[in-house]
N, C-alpha and C positions, 0 to 999 in steps of 0.2 A: 433510544434516542432519534429520530428525524439527522440532524444537522450535531457538529461537533460546535462548539461553544464559540464559537470569536472572539472572544477574549483570546483562546491560546495562538492568534499570531500574528501579536505580540510580544511574547514573553521566545526572542531572537534569538533566548542562549542552551532553550531547550535541547537537552541531547539527546533522548527520549520519548517515545509518545508509543502508547495501546490503544489500541481500541478494537477493545472487546464486546461482544452480546451487545449490541448496537444493531437490533434485529429489521430497522424498518431504516435503514443507513446506506440509502444508494449510495452516495457519494463522495469524496472524498476532495473538501474544496482547493480550488488552483490556492488558496494563496500560504498553502503550507509549503508553500515553494519559499514563503520568505525566512521559513525556519535554519537560516541558512547555516545552524551548529548541528542538529540533527545528525541521530548516528545509527540509529537503531529504530525501527518502527514495523509495530505488529500488530497487523491487523485483523483478530482471530473473530469466526464464527461471526456474523455480520452479512448471509444469505441476498438481502440485495442489490449486495454491492456490486455496482457494473464493471468499474475501470476504475479505474488509476489519472491524477492527475498528469495533463499534458508532459505541465514541467516541470516532470517529478526529475528527470532525470537531469534539471536544472542543482539536482540536491547533491553535491562533489562530494561530500560531508556522509552523505547518507551512507552507514556502509553491510546494516546487516538491513533485511527483511523478509519479515517473517508472515505467511499467507497460509492460513488452519483454516477449513471448512467454510469456504466464504464460493460456493460452488458455482457462480456466474462468471466470476472474478479466473478462479482460477481455468475457467474452464478457457479465458483473457492469456494465458499464460505460456499456453506453449510459446515451446522453443521454433523461431524460422514464425510459425503458423501464427501464428496469439496475438490478438491484437496490440495488446500490454507487454507482451513478448524487448516491440523493441523500448517502452520507456527502461526494463525496472533488466533487460540484457549485459545491463556495466556498473551494477552495484554486486561486488565480492563475493557475500553471504546472500547470500537466496536460501529464504527454506522452504519449501512448500508442497503442503498435505492436505488432499491428497494429491498428490504429486504426475500432474496433470499430461506429464512425458510417456507416465508409468505404463504400462497394458496391457489392459485390460480382459 
């Protein structure tokens, strides 16, 4: 899959969204911020994904974000220095694997 189906943006009551094994996906569309009820977002094994939408911090219902095996995106999730960090620092339950903040 190279893009999320557009129809998802109209399911505003959606509480959980899992994006798994989308090797050609490079971006998550900005319209994801219209999913005001979204509480949990999982992104697994999307090696081409480089960033998260600019407005993700406006998803105030988002309580859990899990990112696994998305190497480019995880680089941006480094605390304080990653370009993605400021977008996700407010999310109470962050699960990042492998942890980009661990010393290697």
